[in-house]
C-alpha positions as CSV (number, residue, x, y, z in Angstrom):
1,M,112.9,141.0,-56.2
2,A,113.3,144.7,-55.2
3,Y,116.3,146.7,-56.2
4,S,117.4,149.6,-54.1
5,M,118.9,151.4,-57.1
6,A,118.1,151.5,-60.9
7,V,118.9,148.1,-62.6
8,V,120.1,150.0,-65.8
9,L,122.3,153.0,-65.4
10,T,122.5,155.4,-68.3
11,M,125.6,157.3,-68.9
12,K,126.4,159.3,-72.0
13,N,123.8,157.4,-74.1
14,K,125.2,154.0,-73.0
15,E,123.4,151.5,-70.9
16,Y,125.1,149.7,-68.0
17,M,123.9,146.8,-65.9
18,S,124.1,147.1,-62.1
19,D,126.6,144.6,-60.6
20,E,123.7,143.0,-58.7
21,M,121.8,142.3,-61.9
22,F,124.9,141.1,-63.8
23,N,125.7,138.7,-61.0
24,E,122.1,137.4,-61.2
25,L,122.5,136.9,-65.0
26,V,125.7,135.1,-64.6
27,S,124.2,132.8,-62.1
28,S,121.3,132.1,-64.3
29,V,123.6,131.2,-67.3
30,K,125.7,128.9,-65.1
31,E,122.4,127.1,-64.0
32,A,121.2,126.8,-67.4
33,V,124.5,125.3,-68.5
34,A,124.4,122.8,-65.5
35,I,120.8,121.9,-66.5
36,A,121.8,121.3,-70.2
37,N,124.8,119.2,-69.2
38,G,122.6,117.1,-66.9
39,T,124.4,117.9,-63.7
40,T,121.5,119.9,-62.2
41,A,117.8,119.0,-62.4
42,P,115.5,121.9,-63.7
43,S,113.2,123.4,-61.1
44,R,110.2,122.8,-63.4
45,V,109.5,121.2,-66.7
46,F,106.8,122.3,-69.2
47,D,105.3,119.8,-71.6
48,Y,104.0,121.6,-74.9
49,S,102.8,118.5,-76.7
50,P,100.5,119.4,-79.5
51,L,96.9,118.3,-79.5
52,N,96.2,115.1,-81.5
53,V,93.6,116.4,-84.0
54,K,93.1,112.9,-85.5
55,E,92.4,111.5,-82.1
56,V,89.9,114.2,-81.4
57,R,88.2,113.6,-84.7
58,E,88.0,110.0,-84.3
59,K,86.6,110.4,-80.8
60,A,83.8,112.5,-82.3
61,G,83.1,109.6,-84.7
62,K,83.5,111.8,-87.8
63,S,85.1,111.5,-91.1
64,Q,87.6,114.0,-92.2
65,V,84.9,115.8,-94.4
66,D,82.3,115.8,-91.7
67,F,84.7,117.0,-89.0
68,A,86.2,119.8,-91.2
69,Q,82.7,120.9,-92.0
70,M,81.7,120.8,-88.3
71,I,84.5,123.0,-87.0
72,G,84.5,125.2,-90.2
73,V,87.9,124.5,-91.7
74,S,88.9,123.0,-95.0
75,V,89.6,119.3,-95.3
76,G,93.1,120.3,-96.4
77,T,93.7,122.3,-93.2
78,L,92.4,119.3,-91.2
79,R,94.8,117.0,-92.9
80,N,97.7,119.2,-92.4
81,W,96.9,119.3,-88.6
82,E,96.4,115.6,-88.5
83,Q,99.8,114.9,-90.2
84,G,101.7,117.4,-88.1
85,R,102.5,119.8,-91.0
86,R,100.7,122.6,-89.3
87,Y,99.1,123.1,-85.9
88,P,95.8,124.8,-84.9
89,E,96.0,128.1,-83.3
90,G,93.6,130.6,-81.6
91,A,89.9,129.9,-81.8
92,A,90.4,126.7,-83.8
93,L,92.6,125.2,-81.1
94,T,90.0,126.2,-78.5
95,L,87.2,124.6,-80.3
96,L,89.3,121.4,-80.8
97,K,89.9,121.2,-77.1
98,V,86.2,121.6,-76.4
99,V,85.5,119.1,-79.0
100,A,87.9,116.7,-77.2
101,A,86.3,117.2,-73.9
102,D,82.6,116.6,-75.2
103,P,82.3,115.7,-78.8
104,A,78.6,114.8,-78.7
105,Y,77.6,118.1,-76.9
106,V,79.7,120.3,-79.5
107,S,78.3,118.3,-82.4
108,K,74.7,118.8,-81.1
109,V,75.2,122.5,-80.6
110,L,76.8,123.1,-83.9
111,F,74.3,121.2,-85.9
112,Q,71.1,121.9,-84.0
113,N,70.2,124.8,-86.3
114,R,71.2,123.3,-89.6
115,I,68.3,122.1,-92.1
């Protein structure tokens, strides 16, 4: 959305919102209230369900000790993930997603150079 004038005007070190932007904000808040009250359906819904780490491990056919060793985390960390006390992040989450997609391949790749 393009605005013909500055959205925020500065006057004597105070910031003021333009009428257009203020009206858009009020409209958004009214829409949020209507969604929260159930009178309006949201335009989109996001599902942020966490990865089921135990399910991924079981799909890989590994014990907690073997799986933790395979992905390079402590057994305690793995247990915290499985019990929902903590959630994997960053590279660990990415690796778990790859394991979930093809556990046999990941196991092969990670263990091929071990003696």
